[in-house]
N, C-alpha and C positions, 0 to 999 in steps of 0.2 A: 728897610730896604736892605736886605746886607749885603748885594753886593759882588761884584765875579770871584773873589775868594772868599764868601762863604758858602756859595753855591758848588765851589771845587771840594768843597773842603766835604756838604752833606752828599755830591756824586763819591768823592772817595770814597767816603763812608757806605755806600748803597751798596760800590760794587766790589768793596772789601768784602764784606759780608754774603755779600750773594757766590765770588767766588769759591770763597768758606764753606758757603753749601756744596755748589757745583762739585770743588775737591774732594772733600768730605764726603762725598755721599753717592758718589761716579763710578761703578767699579769699573778699575781699571786705570783708573786716572793715579790709584794710589799705590797699585803694583802688586804683584804676585803673593798669593803665600798661603803659605799649609797651614789650614785650618782644626783640621784632627788627625795625628799621626806621625809618625808609622810605628804600625802593628805590625804583628804577623799571625796567622792564618792559616790552616792546613797544614800543619806541623808532619811530613814526615819522611821514611829514611831516604828517599830520594832526593829530594824536595821541600816546598817551604812557597808562599804567598805574603808578599809584599803586601800592605796596602794605608792608602794615605788621602787625604781628602786634601783640596786648593776651594779657592775665591771662585776663582775663573777657571776659561775651560784652556787644557797649555797639554804639553806630553810630558808621561812620563819615562823617568826611564833606573834602575836601581843597581849601580856597581856596586861589589861583589866580589869577595875570595876568601881565599881562608886565611886562620885568624892572623894577622899582620899583614897581610897582602890587600887586594882592592884588585885584583887582576880580569875580571870578567865586569859587561853590561847587560842588562837584557830593557826593552823598552816594552810600553806601551802603545795602544792606537792616542793615536793625535784629538788633542778637545776635549778631553775629558776632567772629571775635577774628582770620580772617584777613582782612582789611582789601583789595580790589582795587578800585581806583576806578578808572576808564578816562575822562581828558582826551579828548575828538573835539573834535573844528573848530577845530582851532592852526591855523595857520598854520606853513608850511616856514622851515626855517634861521631857526629864531625862538627868543631868549632869553623865558624864563619862568622868574618864581618860587611857588613852591609851600610849604604848609606844612599835615600830617596832622595830623586830632584826629579823638579816637576822646571820647563820650560814654555813661554807663552811670545809670543813676539816682543814685549818690554821687558825678558830679562830672563835668565832662570832663577830658583831660591833651590837651596838643600839645607836635609837636614844633619844631625850631628849623625856620625859615624860610631853606629849599636853594633851588637853578636847576637848569634843566637848557631845551636845545635838542632842538627836534624838528630829525628827519632832513630833507635839502635833497629839494626836491622833485625832481630828476633821479638815478636812481639810476650817471649818468655823474662824477658829482662824488668828486675822488680823496680816498681816509682816512686823515687822521695818526695811526698807532697805533705806543703801545707797550706792550712783552711782559714780564715781568719775573719772578725767581721766586727763591724761599730767598735770599734777602735779610741773614738773620742778624737782627743786634743794632739798635735803632735809629737807631743814627748812624753803620750803614751804609746802611739804607733813607732817611734823612733825604738823607742826598749822592746817591743813586742820587735821589728823589724831586723836588729840586733840576734835577739836569739833565736830565730828564726831564721835566720842565714848563719847563725853560725852550725846548723846542722847540716848544710847543704842539698836544701831541697831542690828537685829540678822541674818544678812548678810550685806556683804559690796565687793560691786563690784569693781573693779580697771581695769578699758578697756583699761591701757596702757600706756607709757611715764612717766613711776616713777623717771625715774633722768635722764639728761643730764646736760654737762656743768663741772662745778668743780664738783668733785667729793672729792674735800674736803671742799663743803661748810657747814658746822655745819647745 
């Protein structure tokens, strides 16, 4: 017979595992997090859509302004996990900063601050773009990215196979 203290040790072990499973796998107990994004869609001369996904339903807000400021906010509907907030009334060919934010009953999370440029007002403006694919390891990608960015493209398209092989490759 293991006695009272042996039973307490076994019970504590069981409850420790039980609570670990509940906290580890129950949505909401670990808190709200962004699982994708933010990313940009539908870039126009006068607006852009900021998108991101959260693991739990939340209210989404985008804080934005001209480069160097963050003077405006736009919000989406509450209870969403896919947040798509359209920013309108923007000036053409202008740089802006933005930060995505999601709020639920447990708190608020924010992305880092990013920037974007709206499209030019005229459709006759040339666009510089770079396209790349199958870049292999990080050292190859880094070298190619440096060369592409030196050309100051307006758009970069990466068609896939960003990395394979040794993830420790510098």
